[in-house]
VEXFIFI-204222 format. One record per residue (C-alpha): residue number from 1; residue in three letters; x, y, z. Coordinates in nm, 4 decimals. Layout:
N
(r NUM, ALA, (X, Y, Z))
...
END
This chain:
438
(r 1, UNK, (-0.0367, 0.0134, -0.0038))
(r 2, UNK, (0.1347, 0.3556, -0.1058))
(r 3, UNK, (0.1496, 0.5627, 0.2103))
(r 4, UNK, (0.0223, 0.8823, 0.1705))
(r 5, UNK, (-0.1446, 1.1765, 0.3259))
(r 6, UNK, (-0.4640, 1.2162, 0.2361))
(r 7, UNK, (-0.7509, 0.9106, 0.1431))
(r 8, UNK, (-0.8851, 0.9102, -0.1501))
(r 9, UNK, (-1.2960, 0.8850, -0.0607))
(r 10, UNK, (-1.6515, 1.0851, -0.2000))
(r 11, UNK, (-1.7371, 1.4066, -0.1795))
(r 12, UNK, (-1.9274, 1.5066, 0.1677))
(r 13, UNK, (-2.2678, 1.7103, 0.1750))
(r 14, UNK, (-2.0718, 1.9973, 0.2171))
(r 15, UNK, (-1.8698, 1.9674, -0.1593))
(r 16, UNK, (-1.5784, 1.8627, 0.0663))
(r 17, UNK, (-1.3832, 1.5070, 0.0122))
(r 18, UNK, (-1.3139, 1.3126, 0.3205))
(r 19, UNK, (-0.9001, 1.3491, 0.1197))
(r 20, UNK, (-0.9591, 1.7294, 0.1964))
(r 21, UNK, (-1.0422, 1.6421, 0.5809))
(r 22, UNK, (-0.7357, 1.3913, 0.5908))
(r 23, UNK, (-0.5092, 1.3871, 0.9326))
(r 24, UNK, (-0.2466, 1.5291, 0.8799))
(r 25, UNK, (0.1058, 1.2923, 1.0072))
(r 26, UNK, (0.1885, 1.5706, 1.2406))
(r 27, UNK, (-0.1177, 1.5809, 1.4478))
(r 28, UNK, (-0.0815, 1.1904, 1.4542))
(r 29, UNK, (0.2508, 1.2030, 1.5764))
(r 30, UNK, (0.0939, 1.4285, 1.8792))
(r 31, UNK, (-0.0877, 1.1766, 1.9978))
(r 32, UNK, (0.1934, 0.9037, 1.9659))
(r 33, UNK, (0.4442, 1.1534, 2.1249))
(r 34, UNK, (0.2409, 1.1814, 2.4116))
(r 35, UNK, (0.1033, 0.8106, 2.4600))
(r 36, UNK, (0.4855, 0.6750, 2.3914))
(r 37, UNK, (0.6327, 0.9432, 2.6506))
(r 38, UNK, (0.3865, 0.8555, 2.9184))
(r 39, UNK, (0.4751, 0.5020, 2.8400))
(r 40, UNK, (0.8778, 0.5532, 2.8833))
(r 41, UNK, (0.8194, 0.7605, 3.2451))
(r 42, UNK, (0.6500, 0.5031, 3.3895))
(r 43, UNK, (0.9328, 0.2336, 3.2390))
(r 44, UNK, (1.2051, 0.4088, 3.3749))
(r 45, UNK, (1.0919, 0.4807, 3.6931))
(r 46, UNK, (1.0196, 0.1002, 3.7874))
(r 47, UNK, (1.4273, 0.0233, 3.5938))
(r 48, UNK, (1.5662, 0.2828, 3.8146))
(r 49, UNK, (1.3288, 0.1910, 4.1754))
(r 50, UNK, (1.5199, -0.1982, 4.0764))
(r 51, UNK, (1.8339, -0.0576, 4.1281))
(r 52, UNK, (1.7927, 0.2576, 4.4165))
(r 53, UNK, (1.5067, 0.1299, 4.6023))
(r 54, UNK, (1.3823, -0.2153, 4.5146))
(r 55, UNK, (1.7073, -0.4547, 4.6492))
(r 56, UNK, (1.7019, -0.2577, 4.9975))
(r 57, UNK, (1.2670, -0.2257, 5.0930))
(r 58, UNK, (1.2157, -0.5540, 4.9368))
(r 59, UNK, (1.5027, -0.7606, 4.9261))
(r 60, UNK, (1.6840, -0.6528, 5.2116))
(r 61, UNK, (1.7229, -1.0162, 5.3209))
(r 62, UNK, (2.0044, -1.0519, 5.0443))
(r 63, UNK, (2.3038, -0.9758, 4.9473))
(r 64, UNK, (2.2735, -0.6372, 4.7849))
(r 65, UNK, (2.4068, -0.7961, 4.4080))
(r 66, UNK, (2.1529, -1.0295, 4.4665))
(r 67, UNK, (1.9369, -0.8260, 4.5365))
(r 68, UNK, (1.9369, -0.6329, 4.2278))
(r 69, UNK, (1.9353, -0.9787, 4.0173))
(r 70, UNK, (1.6013, -1.0605, 4.1724))
(r 71, UNK, (1.4672, -0.6889, 4.1014))
(r 72, UNK, (1.5490, -0.7169, 3.7376))
(r 73, UNK, (1.3802, -1.0875, 3.7297))
(r 74, UNK, (1.0408, -0.8848, 3.8164))
(r 75, UNK, (1.1167, -0.6094, 3.5904))
(r 76, UNK, (1.0804, -0.8584, 3.2549))
(r 77, UNK, (0.7380, -0.9907, 3.3850))
(r 78, UNK, (0.5760, -0.6712, 3.2186))
(r 79, UNK, (0.7269, -0.8081, 2.9013))
(r 80, UNK, (0.6723, -1.1637, 2.9285))
(r 81, UNK, (0.3144, -1.1140, 2.9631))
(r 82, UNK, (0.2623, -0.8025, 2.7190))
(r 83, UNK, (0.1677, -0.9902, 2.4478))
(r 84, UNK, (-0.0738, -1.1876, 2.6359))
(r 85, UNK, (-0.2342, -0.8206, 2.7442))
(r 86, UNK, (-0.2303, -0.7264, 2.3245))
(r 87, UNK, (-0.4359, -1.0704, 2.2463))
(r 88, UNK, (-0.6324, -1.0032, 2.5389))
(r 89, UNK, (-0.7137, -0.6230, 2.4602))
(r 90, UNK, (-0.7763, -0.7420, 2.0326))
(r 91, UNK, (-1.0221, -0.9258, 2.1734))
(r 92, UNK, (-1.1999, -0.6356, 2.4062))
(r 93, UNK, (-1.1854, -0.4483, 2.1029))
(r 94, UNK, (-1.3860, -0.6595, 1.8905))
(r 95, UNK, (-1.6456, -0.7084, 2.1423))
(r 96, UNK, (-1.6598, -0.3799, 2.2928))
(r 97, UNK, (-1.4920, -0.1565, 2.1042))
(r 98, UNK, (-1.1782, 0.0573, 2.0458))
(r 99, UNK, (-1.2460, 0.3300, 2.3643))
(r 100, UNK, (-1.3869, 0.0220, 2.5923))
(r 101, UNK, (-1.0568, -0.1290, 2.5603))
(r 102, UNK, (-0.8743, 0.1412, 2.6066))
(r 103, UNK, (-1.0322, 0.2501, 2.9278))
(r 104, UNK, (-0.9870, -0.0638, 3.0948))
(r 105, UNK, (-0.6050, -0.0243, 2.9788))
(r 106, UNK, (-0.6059, 0.2731, 3.1646))
(r 107, UNK, (-0.7779, 0.1725, 3.4588))
(r 108, UNK, (-0.5623, -0.1762, 3.5179))
(r 109, UNK, (-0.2127, 0.0703, 3.4656))
(r 110, UNK, (-0.3249, 0.3041, 3.7266))
(r 111, UNK, (-0.4225, 0.0375, 3.9480))
(r 112, UNK, (-0.0988, -0.1019, 3.9329))
(r 113, UNK, (0.1342, 0.2108, 3.8968))
(r 114, UNK, (-0.0257, 0.3865, 4.2031))
(r 115, UNK, (-0.0261, 0.0070, 4.4041))
(r 116, UNK, (0.3398, -0.0138, 4.4098))
(r 117, UNK, (0.3150, 0.3581, 4.5545))
(r 118, UNK, (0.1373, 0.1669, 4.8785))
(r 119, UNK, (0.3226, -0.1650, 4.8588))
(r 120, UNK, (0.4371, -0.2609, 5.2286))
(r 121, UNK, (0.8305, -0.3333, 5.2663))
(r 122, UNK, (0.9486, -0.6759, 5.3009))
(r 123, UNK, (1.0437, -0.6144, 5.6640))
(r 124, UNK, (0.6646, -0.5255, 5.6926))
(r 125, UNK, (0.5026, -0.7838, 5.5262))
(r 126, UNK, (0.7585, -1.0563, 5.4192))
(r 127, UNK, (0.7289, -1.2459, 5.0961))
(r 128, UNK, (0.3735, -1.1192, 5.0669))
(r 129, UNK, (0.5824, -0.7807, 5.0058))
(r 130, UNK, (0.7589, -0.9234, 4.6603))
(r 131, UNK, (0.4239, -1.1166, 4.5847))
(r 132, UNK, (0.2431, -0.7867, 4.5702))
(r 133, UNK, (0.5149, -0.5704, 4.3948))
(r 134, UNK, (0.4913, -0.9056, 4.0971))
(r 135, UNK, (0.1261, -0.8933, 4.0544))
(r 136, UNK, (0.1363, -0.4812, 4.0177))
(r 137, UNK, (0.4151, -0.5588, 3.7692))
(r 138, UNK, (0.2520, -0.8386, 3.5395))
(r 139, UNK, (-0.0790, -0.5466, 3.6266))
(r 140, UNK, (0.1636, -0.3024, 3.4190))
(r 141, UNK, (0.2623, -0.5626, 3.1718))
(r 142, UNK, (-0.1192, -0.6744, 3.0453))
(r 143, UNK, (-0.2071, -0.2801, 3.0633))
(r 144, UNK, (0.0835, -0.1439, 2.8073))
(r 145, UNK, (0.0180, -0.4417, 2.5591))
(r 146, UNK, (-0.3838, -0.3844, 2.6014))
(r 147, UNK, (-0.3222, -0.0362, 2.5265))
(r 148, UNK, (-0.2086, -0.0563, 2.1906))
(r 149, UNK, (-0.4316, 0.2164, 1.9799))
(r 150, UNK, (-0.2904, 0.2030, 1.6050))
(r 151, UNK, (-0.1480, 0.5683, 1.6046))
(r 152, UNK, (0.2182, 0.4488, 1.5267))
(r 153, UNK, (0.0555, 0.2292, 1.2230))
(r 154, UNK, (-0.1346, 0.5178, 1.1194))
(r 155, UNK, (0.1058, 0.7234, 1.1338))
(r 156, UNK, (0.3589, 0.4979, 0.8999))
(r 157, UNK, (0.0698, 0.5038, 0.6592))
(r 158, UNK, (0.0101, 0.8536, 0.6538))
(r 159, UNK, (0.3854, 1.0069, 0.6445))
(r 160, UNK, (0.4896, 1.1410, 0.3000))
(r 161, UNK, (0.6844, 0.8713, 0.0807))
(r 162, UNK, (1.0132, 1.0621, 0.1396))
(r 163, UNK, (0.9865, 1.1214, 0.5246))
(r 164, UNK, (0.8711, 0.7993, 0.6682))
(r 165, UNK, (1.1802, 0.7752, 0.8570))
(r 166, UNK, (1.1406, 1.1404, 0.9813))
(r 167, UNK, (0.7920, 1.0826, 1.0756))
(r 168, UNK, (0.9037, 0.7320, 1.2624))
(r 169, UNK, (1.1254, 0.8864, 1.4472))
(r 170, UNK, (0.8744, 1.1381, 1.6098))
(r 171, UNK, (0.7264, 0.8451, 1.8292))
(r 172, UNK, (1.0750, 0.7078, 1.9588))
(r 173, UNK, (1.1427, 1.0537, 2.1024))
(r 174, UNK, (0.9413, 0.9476, 2.4071))
(r 175, UNK, (1.2300, 0.7210, 2.5215))
(r 176, UNK, (1.4690, 1.0004, 2.6411))
(r 177, UNK, (1.2065, 1.2300, 2.7240))
(r 178, UNK, (1.0596, 0.9942, 2.9316))
(r 179, UNK, (1.4140, 0.9025, 3.0843))
(r 180, UNK, (1.5138, 1.2307, 3.1730))
(r 181, UNK, (1.2023, 1.3218, 3.3626))
(r 182, UNK, (1.1905, 0.9664, 3.5370))
(r 183, UNK, (1.6211, 0.9823, 3.5907))
(r 184, UNK, (1.5881, 1.3783, 3.7120))
(r 185, UNK, (1.3026, 1.3250, 3.9717))
(r 186, UNK, (1.5122, 1.0535, 4.0949))
(r 187, UNK, (1.8237, 1.2427, 4.1449))
(r 188, UNK, (1.6293, 1.4851, 4.3152))
(r 189, UNK, (1.5366, 1.2848, 4.6114))
(r 190, UNK, (1.8652, 1.0881, 4.6076))
(r 191, UNK, (2.0603, 1.3913, 4.6982))
(r 192, UNK, (1.7806, 1.6080, 4.8851))
(r 193, UNK, (1.6785, 1.3427, 5.1425))
(r 194, UNK, (1.8879, 1.1353, 5.3623))
(r 195, UNK, (1.9002, 0.7846, 5.3167))
(r 196, UNK, (1.6170, 0.6432, 5.5432))
(r 197, UNK, (1.3542, 0.9273, 5.4139))
(r 198, UNK, (1.4206, 0.8236, 5.0407))
(r 199, UNK, (1.3758, 0.4382, 5.1228))
(r 200, UNK, (1.1086, 0.5052, 5.3465))
(r 201, UNK, (0.8725, 0.7475, 5.1660))
(r 202, UNK, (1.0850, 0.9341, 4.9194))
(r 203, UNK, (1.1214, 0.6650, 4.6789))
(r 204, UNK, (0.7303, 0.6515, 4.6462))
(r 205, UNK, (0.6797, 0.9864, 4.4995))
(r 206, UNK, (0.7849, 0.9024, 4.1182))
(r 207, UNK, (0.5443, 0.6186, 4.1272))
(r 208, UNK, (0.2289, 0.8366, 4.2013))
(r 209, UNK, (0.4096, 1.0802, 3.9265))
(r 210, UNK, (0.3740, 0.8242, 3.7120))
(r 211, UNK, (0.0194, 0.7573, 3.8095))
(r 212, UNK, (-0.0770, 1.0710, 3.7378))
(r 213, UNK, (0.0942, 1.1299, 3.3836))
(r 214, UNK, (-0.0195, 0.7510, 3.2621))
(r 215, UNK, (-0.4502, 0.8445, 3.3573))
(r 216, UNK, (-0.3579, 1.2105, 3.1581))
(r 217, UNK, (-0.1673, 1.0879, 2.8242))
(r 218, UNK, (-0.4407, 0.7594, 2.7985))
(r 219, UNK, (-0.6688, 0.9838, 2.8134))
(r 220, UNK, (-0.5601, 1.2355, 2.6099))
(r 221, UNK, (-0.4938, 0.9561, 2.3540))
(r 222, UNK, (-0.8207, 0.8399, 2.4111))
(r 223, UNK, (-0.9719, 1.1944, 2.3452))
(r 224, UNK, (-0.7882, 1.1114, 1.9821))
(r 225, UNK, (-0.8561, 0.8062, 1.8801))
(r 226, UNK, (-1.2495, 0.8111, 2.0064))
(r 227, UNK, (-1.2869, 1.0848, 1.6884))
(r 228, UNK, (-1.4825, 1.1085, 1.3957))
(r 229, UNK, (-1.1572, 1.1616, 1.2269))
(r 230, UNK, (-0.9189, 0.9009, 1.3514))
(r 231, UNK, (-1.2343, 0.6099, 1.3678))
(r 232, UNK, (-1.2709, 0.6742, 1.0202))
(r 233, UNK, (-0.8880, 0.6470, 0.9114))
(r 234, UNK, (-0.8047, 0.3878, 1.1133))
(r 235, UNK, (-1.0870, 0.1854, 0.9853))
(r 236, UNK, (-1.0606, 0.3242, 0.6130))
(r 237, UNK, (-0.6735, 0.1826, 0.6467))
(r 238, UNK, (-0.7762, -0.1454, 0.7704))
(r 239, UNK, (-0.6664, -0.0514, 1.1169))
(r 240, UNK, (-0.8174, -0.3163, 1.3141))
(r 241, UNK, (-0.7916, -0.6672, 1.5126))
(r 242, UNK, (-0.7243, -0.9626, 1.2524))
(r 243, UNK, (-0.7051, -1.3451, 1.3623))
(r 244, UNK, (-0.4027, -1.4747, 1.4946))
(r 245, UNK, (-0.4354, -1.7800, 1.3091))
(r 246, UNK, (-0.3979, -1.5638, 1.0197))
(r 247, UNK, (-0.1775, -1.3659, 1.1493))
(r 248, UNK, (0.0694, -1.6500, 1.2190))
(r 249, UNK, (-0.0298, -1.8311, 0.8832))
(r 250, UNK, (0.0321, -1.5880, 0.6631))
(r 251, UNK, (0.2522, -1.3517, 0.8005))
(r 252, UNK, (0.4360, -1.5378, 1.1179))
(r 253, UNK, (0.7715, -1.5074, 0.9684))
(r 254, UNK, (0.7533, -1.1024, 0.9732))
(r 255, UNK, (0.6547, -1.1205, 1.2841))
(r 256, UNK, (0.9478, -1.2795, 1.3991))
(r 257, UNK, (1.1958, -1.1262, 1.1622))
(r 258, UNK, (1.0454, -0.7361, 1.2928))
(r 259, UNK, (1.1225, -0.8584, 1.6483))
(r 260, UNK, (1.4873, -0.9468, 1.5745))
(r 261, UNK, (1.5289, -0.6404, 1.2959))
(r 262, UNK, (1.5857, -0.4194, 1.5703))
(r 263, UNK, (1.7458, -0.6226, 1.8597))
(r 264, UNK, (2.0593, -0.3943, 1.8924))
(r 265, UNK, (1.9044, -0.1330, 1.9562))
(r 266, UNK, (1.6680, -0.2863, 2.1906))
(r 267, UNK, (1.9826, -0.4805, 2.3694))
(r 268, UNK, (2.1369, -0.1395, 2.3982))
(r 269, UNK, (1.8679, 0.0269, 2.5291))
(r 270, UNK, (1.9169, -0.1055, 2.8540))
(r 271, UNK, (2.2575, -0.1626, 2.8545))
(r 272, UNK, (2.3461, 0.2268, 2.8725))
(r 273, UNK, (1.9618, 0.3344, 3.1011))
(r 274, UNK, (1.9150, 0.0596, 3.3711))
(r 275, UNK, (2.2729, -0.2049, 3.3527))
(r 276, UNK, (2.5110, 0.1229, 3.4138))
(r 277, UNK, (2.3512, 0.2317, 3.6999))
(r 278, UNK, (2.3539, -0.0975, 3.8960))
(r 279, UNK, (2.7235, -0.1050, 3.8123))
(r 280, UNK, (2.7917, 0.2080, 3.9508))
(r 281, UNK, (2.5671, 0.1323, 4.2545))
(r 282, UNK, (2.7653, -0.1921, 4.3285))
(r 283, UNK, (3.0797, -0.0883, 4.2398))
(r 284, UNK, (3.1129, 0.2453, 4.4498))
(r 285, UNK, (3.2676, 0.3747, 4.1621))
(r 286, UNK, (3.1438, 0.7746, 4.1736))
(r 287, UNK, (2.8555, 0.9318, 4.3197))
(r 288, UNK, (2.5185, 0.8032, 4.1904))
(r 289, UNK, (2.3392, 1.1404, 4.1980))
(r 290, UNK, (2.6184, 1.2299, 3.9801))
(r 291, UNK, (2.6106, 0.9735, 3.7251))
(r 292, UNK, (2.2500, 1.0047, 3.7490))
(r 293, UNK, (2.2996, 1.4004, 3.6019))
(r 294, UNK, (2.5321, 1.2231, 3.3380))
(r 295, UNK, (2.2690, 1.0102, 3.2227))
(r 296, UNK, (2.0521, 1.3135, 3.1900))
(r 297, UNK, (2.3438, 1.4428, 2.9918))
(r 298, UNK, (2.3132, 1.1530, 2.7865))
(r 299, UNK, (1.9413, 1.1655, 2.7011))
(r 300, UNK, (1.9422, 1.4997, 2.6291))
(r 301, UNK, (2.2006, 1.3644, 2.3368))
(r 302, UNK, (2.0078, 1.0956, 2.2109))
(r 303, UNK, (1.6738, 1.3290, 2.1671))
(r 304, UNK, (1.8971, 1.5039, 1.9186))
(r 305, UNK, (2.0387, 1.1846, 1.7556))
(r 306, UNK, (1.6538, 1.1070, 1.6924))
(r 307, UNK, (1.6055, 1.3590, 1.4089))
(r 308, UNK, (1.9405, 1.2936, 1.2018))
(r 309, UNK, (1.8518, 0.9026, 1.2301))
(r 310, UNK, (1.5114, 1.0037, 1.0817))
(r 311, UNK, (1.7277, 1.2395, 0.7933))
(r 312, UNK, (1.9671, 0.9560, 0.7523))
(r 313, UNK, (1.6683, 0.6903, 0.6801))
(r 314, UNK, (1.5214, 0.8862, 0.4369))
(r 315, UNK, (1.8280, 0.9408, 0.2678))
(r 316, UNK, (1.9638, 0.5723, 0.2867))
(r 317, UNK, (1.6532, 0.3927, 0.4109))
(r 318, UNK, (1.5339, 0.2523, 0.7101))
(r 319, UNK, (1.6800, -0.0851, 0.6834))
(r 320, UNK, (2.0598, 0.0409, 0.5680))
(r 321, UNK, (2.0459, 0.2824, 0.8636))
(r 322, UNK, (1.9539, 0.0219, 1.1237))
(r 323, UNK, (2.2318, -0.2442, 0.9980))
(r 324, UNK, (2.4913, 0.0514, 0.9857))
(r 325, UNK, (2.4151, 0.1407, 1.3610))
(r 326, UNK, (2.3817, -0.2625, 1.4339))
(r 327, UNK, (2.7732, -0.2706, 1.2955))
(r 328, UNK, (2.8512, 0.0921, 1.5199))
(r 329, UNK, (2.6903, -0.0852, 1.8434))
(r 330, UNK, (2.8794, -0.3654, 1.7048))
(r 331, UNK, (3.2325, -0.1871, 1.7907))
(r 332, UNK, (3.0939, -0.0120, 2.0288))
(r 333, UNK, (3.0429, -0.3166, 2.2486))
(r 334, UNK, (3.4328, -0.3630, 2.2506))
(r 335, UNK, (3.5435, -0.0812, 2.4041))
(r 336, UNK, (3.2699, -0.0961, 2.7136))
(r 337, UNK, (3.4794, -0.2896, 2.9448))
(r 338, UNK, (3.7576, -0.0590, 2.8793))
(r 339, UNK, (3.5174, 0.2303, 3.0067))
(r 340, UNK, (3.3140, 0.0906, 3.2243))
(r 341, UNK, (3.6053, -0.0178, 3.4125))
(r 342, UNK, (3.8064, 0.3246, 3.3351))
(r 343, UNK, (3.6381, 0.4937, 3.6116))
(r 344, UNK, (3.4595, 0.8228, 3.6018))
(r 345, UNK, (3.5364, 0.9573, 3.3180))
(r 346, UNK, (3.5424, 0.6220, 3.1265))
(r 347, UNK, (3.1671, 0.5871, 3.2475))
(r 348, UNK, (3.1024, 0.9261, 3.1678))
(r 349, UNK, (3.2127, 0.8152, 2.8279))
(r 350, UNK, (3.0504, 0.4952, 2.7737))
(r 351, UNK, (2.6989, 0.7469, 2.8932))
(r 352, UNK, (2.7602, 0.9847, 2.6346))
(r 353, UNK, (2.8532, 0.7704, 2.3519))
(r 354, UNK, (2.6150, 0.5359, 2.4334))
(r 355, UNK, (2.3297, 0.7362, 2.4357))
(r 356, UNK, (2.4049, 0.9168, 2.1324))
(r 357, UNK, (2.4127, 0.5372, 1.9380))
(r 358, UNK, (2.0440, 0.4904, 2.1456))
(r 359, UNK, (1.9233, 0.7787, 1.9982))
(r 360, UNK, (2.0406, 0.6833, 1.6459))
(r 361, UNK, (1.9399, 0.3469, 1.6444))
(r 362, UNK, (1.6415, 0.3421, 1.8410))
(r 363, UNK, (1.4903, 0.6563, 1.6197))
(r 364, UNK, (1.4206, 0.3639, 1.3667))
(r 365, UNK, (1.3718, 0.1009, 1.5423))
(r 366, UNK, (1.0013, 0.1117, 1.5902))
(r 367, UNK, (0.8156, -0.0933, 1.2642))
(r 368, UNK, (1.1161, -0.1395, 1.0752))
(r 369, UNK, (0.9574, -0.4085, 0.8638))
(r 370, UNK, (0.5756, -0.3785, 0.9425))
(r 371, UNK, (0.5522, -0.2508, 0.6050))
(r 372, UNK, (0.5678, -0.6225, 0.4963))
(r 373, UNK, (0.2092, -0.6354, 0.6504))
(r 374, UNK, (-0.0373, -0.6322, 0.4624))
(r 375, UNK, (-0.3637, -0.3477, 0.5358))
(r 376, UNK, (-0.5784, -0.6111, 0.7297))
(r 377, UNK, (-0.2883, -0.7829, 0.9573))
(r 378, UNK, (-0.0955, -0.4386, 1.0095))
(r 379, UNK, (-0.2907, -0.3592, 1.3342))
(r 380, UNK, (-0.2058, -0.6759, 1.5249))
(r 381, UNK, (0.0755, -0.7643, 1.3633))
(r 382, UNK, (0.2880, -0.4378, 1.4157))
(r 383, UNK, (0.1529, -0.4567, 1.7802))
(r 384, UNK, (0.2960, -0.7931, 1.8545))
(r 385, UNK, (0.5916, -0.6826, 1.6464))
(r 386, UNK, (0.7030, -0.4900, 1.9395))
(r 387, UNK, (0.5993, -0.6730, 2.2195))
(r 388, UNK, (0.8544, -0.9381, 2.1096))
(r 389, UNK, (1.1176, -0.7102, 2.0029))
(r 390, UNK, (1.0525, -0.5663, 2.3673))
(r 391, UNK, (1.0863, -0.9226, 2.5149))
(r 392, UNK, (1.3632, -1.0713, 2.3122))
(r 393, UNK, (1.5781, -0.7425, 2.3036))
(r 394, UNK, (1.5404, -0.5495, 2.6454))
(r 395, UNK, (1.3259, -0.8046, 2.9059))
(r 396, UNK, (1.6078, -0.9532, 3.0754))
(r 397, UNK, (1.8937, -0.7421, 2.9517))
(r 398, UNK, (1.9747, -0.6064, 3.2932))
(r 399, UNK, (1.9487, -0.9694, 3.4345))
(r 400, UNK, (2.2079, -1.1141, 3.2162))
(r 401, UNK, (2.4439, -0.8648, 3.1277))
(r 402, UNK, (2.4671, -0.7823, 3.5545))
(r 403, UNK, (2.4736, -1.1822, 3.6472))
(r 404, UNK, (2.7150, -1.2527, 3.3994))
(r 405, UNK, (2.9399, -0.9073, 3.4160))
(r 406, UNK, (2.9610, -1.0011, 3.8214))
(r 407, UNK, (3.0754, -1.3913, 3.7345))
(r 408, UNK, (3.3289, -1.3410, 3.4415))
(r 409, UNK, (3.3631, -0.9560, 3.3724))
(r 410, UNK, (3.2453, -0.6621, 3.1641))
(r 411, UNK, (3.3249, -0.8968, 2.8524))
(r 412, UNK, (2.9954, -1.0140, 2.9046))
(r 413, UNK, (2.8439, -0.6663, 2.7904))
(r 414, UNK, (3.0386, -0.7157, 2.4791))
(r 415, UNK, (2.9332, -1.0211, 2.3477))
(r 416, UNK, (2.5644, -0.9814, 2.4482))
(r 417, UNK, (2.5853, -0.6623, 2.2332))
(r 418, UNK, (2.7732, -0.7940, 1.9499))
(r 419, UNK, (2.5196, -1.1212, 1.9533))
(r 420, UNK, (2.2434, -0.8884, 1.9643))
(r 421, UNK, (2.4089, -0.6615, 1.6425))
(r 422, UNK, (2.4386, -1.0359, 1.4200))
(r 423, UNK, (2.0591, -1.0874, 1.5546))
(r 424, UNK, (2.0018, -0.7722, 1.3235))
(r 425, UNK, (2.2268, -0.7932, 1.0450))
(r 426, UNK, (2.1122, -1.1683, 1.0084))
(r 427, UNK, (1.7257, -1.0354, 1.0589))
(r 428, UNK, (1.7518, -0.8126, 0.7909))
(r 429, UNK, (1.9002, -0.9848, 0.5372))
(r 430, UNK, (1.6380, -1.2290, 0.5724))
(r 431, UNK, (1.3787, -0.9666, 0.4977))
(r 432, UNK, (1.5732, -0.8127, 0.2642))
(r 433, UNK, (1.5609, -1.1728, 0.1096))
(r 434, UNK, (1.2093, -1.2523, 0.1607))
(r 435, UNK, (1.1142, -0.9105, 0.0030))
(r 436, UNK, (1.3180, -0.9477, -0.3248))
(r 437, UNK, (1.1495, -1.2935, -0.3465))
(r 438, UNK, (0.8172, -1.1676, -0.3100))
END
């Protein structure tokens, strides 16, 4: 299907065509950015708390390393159940409509996030506190899967043919924005509260903030997707749930390839955000507040690099961009042990270079191969491809990187990123071969 900014339609009673009333890509991009920024803020609040808070609050009976590894295991739960949340949400949408589905997702996400802020500590409730934290994390994952609104796919279809890379980048801007706010909030609380106050009550404020932001953002998205204009375009673009069996039978290989096509970027996502914070916390090589400040600067650089990724993709193609940056990530991984073991200066350089690479690569990571889906399969196919990409690329990255590095050294991170880069290059090559065959 050709991607255009307007749709051909009959004349309206006022003499204007639906083509004239078609939504501009910029209008759609607003909804995408709002939704993704709130999702990433929530994501990073939990990720940072897994390092700074949860080992002391929920796993105080374990050594700090083991507490972090258990916290990272809980971190992965949301990614594991997210595809299930997507499928359940699709079924709810078929029966009760898009508005009801997103309202249910909003309620579950808000309840799960606010619930975390109210959880008792291990010293108060024992193992029940850990179980409640796990249940809240599962609720977040189900809600995030169920809140799929189809706006990224609509944006891709409505973007001008020569600017698809630019518009693909816009939704990804939510990642550095979400991290910047989350890290800034934790950095402020960490540096302005005593250790006891931070662990007793200070850490709960970011979760209350995440709850408020998610409620506002999801209501904003809900108001967009249930308007006549959005409903019309989503319907005319056939962006509705499809049968899972049809998707697997006709385009199952595309779902798998899409999950691996941006693996290097998704792996780097956690390696420069959550993992280095855990390494600095364990090694005590520099002040945590100062390190968070450096990560905030890195997030600004990532946000600045993302528009460059859009320009690059529009010039050489999105797949070529992803492939080139996978090679760059592989080369960057070779310097990882030297930089992270290089004291404050080396760690700061790791963060700054890593975030620039993340901005360039992650800016084009979403929907790299979803154009291969026919219209009637794109809504469900794009959602499940994104879910599996997160599951394969990012869900276990902090757990694996920290566990292996603590035992075998930082060369394990090099091997992890190299394997991810190799998977990306292989997936892109297979996708190109299948496209040429078709």
